[in-house]
C-alpha positions as CSV (number, residue, x, y, z in Angstrom):
1,M,-75.5,146.6,184.0
2,A,-77.8,148.5,186.1
3,S,-81.0,146.8,187.5
4,F,-84.5,148.1,187.1
5,T,-87.8,147.0,188.8
6,V,-90.4,150.0,186.4
7,I,-94.2,149.5,187.0
8,M,-95.7,151.5,183.6
9,L,-99.0,153.6,184.6
10,G,-101.2,155.6,182.8
11,A,-104.5,155.7,181.0
12,V,-105.8,153.9,178.2
13,G,-104.0,156.0,174.7
14,V,-101.6,156.8,176.3
15,G,-99.2,155.2,174.9
16,K,-97.5,152.8,178.0
17,G,-96.9,150.2,175.5
18,T,-95.7,151.1,173.4
19,Q,-93.2,152.8,175.8
20,A,-92.8,149.0,177.4
21,K,-91.3,147.5,174.3
22,K,-89.1,150.5,173.4
23,L,-87.8,150.3,177.2
24,V,-87.3,146.1,177.0
25,D,-84.2,147.3,174.3
26,S,-83.1,150.0,176.7
27,L,-82.7,148.2,179.6
28,K,-82.6,144.6,178.2
29,V,-85.3,143.2,181.1
30,P,-88.8,141.5,180.2
31,H,-91.4,143.2,179.8
32,I,-94.0,141.4,182.2
33,S,-97.7,141.4,181.4
34,T,-99.7,139.4,183.8
35,G,-102.2,138.3,181.3
36,D,-99.5,136.7,178.9
37,I,-98.6,135.1,182.2
38,L,-102.0,133.6,183.2
39,R,-102.8,132.6,179.3
40,A,-99.1,130.7,179.5
41,E,-99.1,129.3,182.5
42,V,-103.0,127.4,181.7
43,Q,-101.7,127.0,178.5
44,A,-98.6,124.7,179.3
45,G,-101.2,122.9,182.0
46,T,-98.8,124.3,185.4
47,E,-100.4,123.6,188.7
48,L,-100.8,127.2,189.0
49,G,-102.4,127.1,185.7
50,L,-104.8,124.5,186.0
51,K,-106.1,126.2,189.0
52,A,-106.2,129.7,187.7
53,K,-108.4,127.7,184.6
54,E,-110.7,126.2,187.2
55,I,-111.1,129.5,188.7
56,M,-111.9,131.5,185.4
57,D,-114.2,128.8,184.2
58,R,-116.6,129.5,187.0
59,G,-116.6,133.3,185.9
60,D,-114.0,134.3,189.3
61,L,-111.8,136.2,189.3
62,V,-108.2,134.8,189.7
63,S,-107.0,135.2,193.2
64,D,-103.7,137.8,194.0
65,D,-102.1,134.6,195.4
66,I,-102.4,132.6,192.3
67,I,-101.1,135.5,190.5
68,I,-98.3,136.2,192.2
69,D,-97.2,132.4,192.9
70,M,-96.9,133.0,188.5
71,V,-95.0,136.1,189.0
72,R,-92.2,134.9,191.2
73,N,-92.5,131.6,188.9
74,R,-91.9,134.4,185.6
75,L,-89.0,136.4,187.6
76,N,-86.9,133.7,188.6
77,L,-86.4,133.1,184.9
78,N,-83.2,134.3,183.6
79,D,-84.0,137.0,181.6
80,A,-85.4,138.7,184.7
81,G,-82.0,138.4,186.6
82,R,-81.7,142.2,186.6
83,G,-85.3,142.9,187.4
84,A,-88.5,143.4,184.6
85,I,-91.0,146.1,183.4
86,F,-94.5,145.3,184.3
87,D,-97.5,146.6,182.8
88,G,-101.0,146.7,183.9
89,F,-99.8,145.4,187.3
90,P,-99.9,145.7,190.5
91,R,-103.8,147.1,189.9
92,T,-104.5,147.5,193.8
93,I,-103.3,148.3,197.1
94,P,-102.6,144.5,198.1
95,Q,-101.3,143.1,195.2
96,A,-98.9,146.9,195.0
97,E,-97.5,145.3,198.1
98,A,-97.6,141.8,197.6
99,L,-95.2,142.6,194.7
100,G,-92.9,144.6,196.7
101,A,-91.8,141.6,199.7
102,L,-91.4,139.5,196.1
103,L,-89.3,141.2,195.2
104,K,-87.4,141.8,198.4
105,E,-87.2,137.9,199.0
106,L,-85.8,137.4,195.1
107,G,-83.4,140.4,195.7
108,L,-84.3,142.5,193.0
109,P,-85.0,146.6,193.0
110,D,-87.8,148.0,194.4
111,P,-90.3,149.8,191.5
112,L,-90.3,152.8,189.8
113,V,-93.3,153.5,188.6
114,V,-93.4,155.6,185.2
115,S,-97.2,157.3,185.1
116,I,-97.6,158.8,181.3
117,E,-99.9,161.4,181.7
118,L,-102.1,163.3,179.2
119,P,-104.9,165.6,179.0
120,D,-108.2,163.9,178.4
121,D,-109.1,165.7,175.8
122,V,-106.1,164.6,174.0
123,I,-106.7,160.9,174.9
124,I,-110.6,160.5,173.4
125,E,-108.6,163.0,170.1
126,R,-105.9,160.2,170.1
127,L,-108.4,156.8,170.6
128,S,-111.0,158.8,168.4
129,S,-109.5,159.0,165.6
130,R,-108.1,155.3,166.5
131,R,-108.7,152.4,163.4
132,V,-107.6,148.5,164.4
133,C,-107.8,145.8,161.9
134,I,-109.0,143.3,163.8
135,N,-107.4,139.9,162.0
136,C,-104.4,141.3,162.1
137,G,-104.4,143.9,165.1
138,A,-102.4,146.5,163.1
139,T,-103.4,150.0,164.5
140,F,-104.0,153.0,162.4
141,N,-104.6,157.1,162.8
142,L,-107.8,158.3,160.8
143,K,-105.8,161.3,160.3
144,T,-102.1,160.7,159.5
145,D,-102.6,157.0,158.0
146,E,-105.6,157.4,155.9
147,Q,-103.2,156.0,152.7
148,L,-101.7,153.8,155.5
149,I,-105.5,152.1,156.1
150,A,-106.4,151.7,151.9
151,N,-103.3,150.1,151.2
152,H,-103.1,148.5,154.3
153,K,-102.1,144.3,153.2
154,C,-102.9,142.0,156.1
155,P,-100.9,139.3,157.5
156,T,-104.4,136.8,157.3
157,G,-105.1,138.1,153.6
158,T,-108.1,139.6,154.7
159,P,-107.9,143.4,156.0
160,N,-110.6,144.6,158.3
161,V,-110.2,147.9,159.1
162,I,-112.8,149.1,161.6
163,H,-113.5,152.0,164.5
164,R,-114.0,150.1,167.3
165,D,-117.0,150.6,169.7
166,D,-114.6,150.8,172.9
167,D,-113.0,153.8,170.7
168,Q,-116.3,156.2,170.6
169,P,-115.6,159.1,172.6
170,D,-118.2,158.2,175.4
171,T,-116.9,155.2,175.5
172,I,-113.8,156.7,176.3
173,K,-114.7,159.6,178.8
174,R,-115.7,156.2,180.7
175,R,-112.8,154.3,180.2
176,L,-111.4,157.4,181.9
177,E,-112.9,157.8,184.8
178,V,-113.2,154.3,185.5
179,Y,-109.2,154.2,185.2
180,R,-109.1,157.2,187.7
181,E,-110.9,155.5,190.0
182,K,-109.7,152.7,190.5
183,T,-105.7,153.9,189.9
184,A,-106.1,156.5,192.2
185,P,-105.2,154.6,195.4
186,L,-102.2,153.1,193.8
187,I,-100.2,156.2,191.9
188,N,-101.2,157.5,195.9
189,Y,-99.1,154.4,197.2
190,Y,-96.6,155.2,195.1
191,K,-95.8,158.9,195.8
192,K,-96.2,158.7,199.2
193,Q,-92.5,155.7,198.6
194,G,-91.1,158.1,196.5
195,A,-90.9,156.0,193.7
196,L,-94.0,158.3,191.1
197,R,-92.4,159.3,187.7
198,P,-94.8,161.0,186.6
199,V,-94.1,161.9,182.5
200,S,-95.6,164.4,180.4
201,G,-97.4,161.7,177.2
202,E,-97.4,164.9,175.0
203,G,-95.1,165.2,171.8
204,S,-93.7,162.1,169.4
205,Q,-92.7,158.6,170.6
206,D,-88.6,159.2,171.0
207,E,-89.7,162.9,173.1
208,V,-92.1,160.7,175.1
209,F,-89.3,158.1,175.5
210,A,-86.2,160.1,176.6
211,R,-88.6,162.3,179.5
212,V,-88.7,158.2,180.5
213,L,-85.6,157.6,180.8
214,I,-84.8,161.0,182.8
215,A,-87.3,159.4,185.5
216,L,-85.7,156.5,185.7
217,D,-82.5,157.6,185.4
218,P,-81.0,160.9,184.1
219,G,-77.4,158.1,183.0
220,L,-79.4,156.2,180.5
221,I,-79.9,159.0,178.2
């Protein structure tokens, strides 16, 4: 079975998390979120976790060196022997360079970068219609799931479906601006390497997923 290292990029609301989960089932490699790794290391009380907790308790950002060491530990687990799907990492050029060096060190393939793209107006409409149960995390679309919202059976026993403040149109516009400012250098970095795979996020989840697979390797379809 082929090896893959995939980096998922995309603004809030484009569905990259959903597509990453679908890729796990298709490629049989783990979905790696540095946020999840960080929480796991802190909870386990590892040396790296204790260092990170001390830094976070001071209100500082965890350094790239610590994050990369955590990623190294995660990639050394058996389920990552053929690669991984990264979501939310790397975020900067130094992180991208460090990840590239780590992949070579571990004998894993260079990353293919799937950038899921949608027009701003589509993202704004999609997120403005989003409703979330803050007790269980269930997500709904007001336009298509109105009955589901009304009938939501929260596992906690107390449904609380709200329209989050960060899903207001003005806030979404600002989040998109910040995303593009921060991600543009990373997109250009991978574009120059020939690793960038832009994919339209329009259409159903299955339609987008088919484009993702073709972008990675037409033989996966």
